[in-house]
C-alpha positions as a printed Julia matrix, in Angstrom:
63×3 Matrix{Float64}:
  -3.71   6.65  -16.41
  -0.47   7.24  -14.52
  -0.43   6.07  -10.91
   0.53   8.44   -8.11
   2.55   6.36   -5.65
   2.71   7.32   -1.97
   4.45   5.91    1.08
   3.84   6.35    4.76
   5.28   9.34    6.55
   6.42   6.83    9.17
   8.86   5.24    6.72
  12.58   5.74    7.12
  14.18   8.77    5.51
  15.67   6.6     2.76
  12.23   5.21    1.9
  13.79   1.89    0.98
  12.15  -0.3     3.6
   8.47   0.12    3.06
   5.62  -0.41    0.67
   4.06   2.23   -1.54
   0.42   2.5    -2.52
  -1.43   4.07   -5.43
  -5.14   4.67   -4.9
  -7.81   4.75   -7.6
 -11.6    4.67   -7.7
 -11.48   0.97   -8.52
  -9.13   0.02   -5.66
  -5.44   0.22   -4.88
  -2.07  -1.07   -6.01
   0.8   -1.92   -3.65
   4.51  -2.31   -4.45
   7.83  -2.75   -2.67
   9.79   0.51   -2.48
  13.06  -1.43   -2.89
  11.94  -2.97   -6.18
   9.65  -0.49   -7.9
  10.1   -2.17  -11.27
   9.2   -5.56   -9.81
   5.48  -5.13  -10.29
   2.57  -4.37   -8.02
  -0.31  -6.19   -6.39
  -3.75  -4.84   -7.28
  -6.8   -4.94   -5.04
 -10.41  -4.07   -5.78
 -12.12  -1.3    -3.82
 -13.97  -3.71   -1.49
 -10.81  -5.74   -0.78
  -8.79  -2.61   -0.07
 -11.5   -1.21    2.21
 -11.58  -4.44    4.24
  -7.79  -4.43    4.56
  -7.62  -0.8     5.69
 -10.43  -1.39    8.2
  -8.6   -4.41    9.58
  -5.32  -2.51    9.81
  -6.95   0.39   11.63
  -8.64  -2.07   13.98
  -5.33  -3.76   14.88
  -6.06  -7.03   13.09
  -2.52  -7.3    11.66
  -0.58  -6.1    14.72
   0.65  -9.62   15.52
  -0.79  -9.68   19.01
């Protein structure tokens, strides 16, 4: 199955300074937009859900 990669609309116009994600029923994959051929990190659905919840809750804001 081919992955559909997406990046945030808040990324710069060049899109070269962000991460991209590909979602699937079994989880998500994340890669660096500057090095798309460099591989991706894969996360299971539960791991990805916990990360997204933490991000939305401000857990990673560096406060």
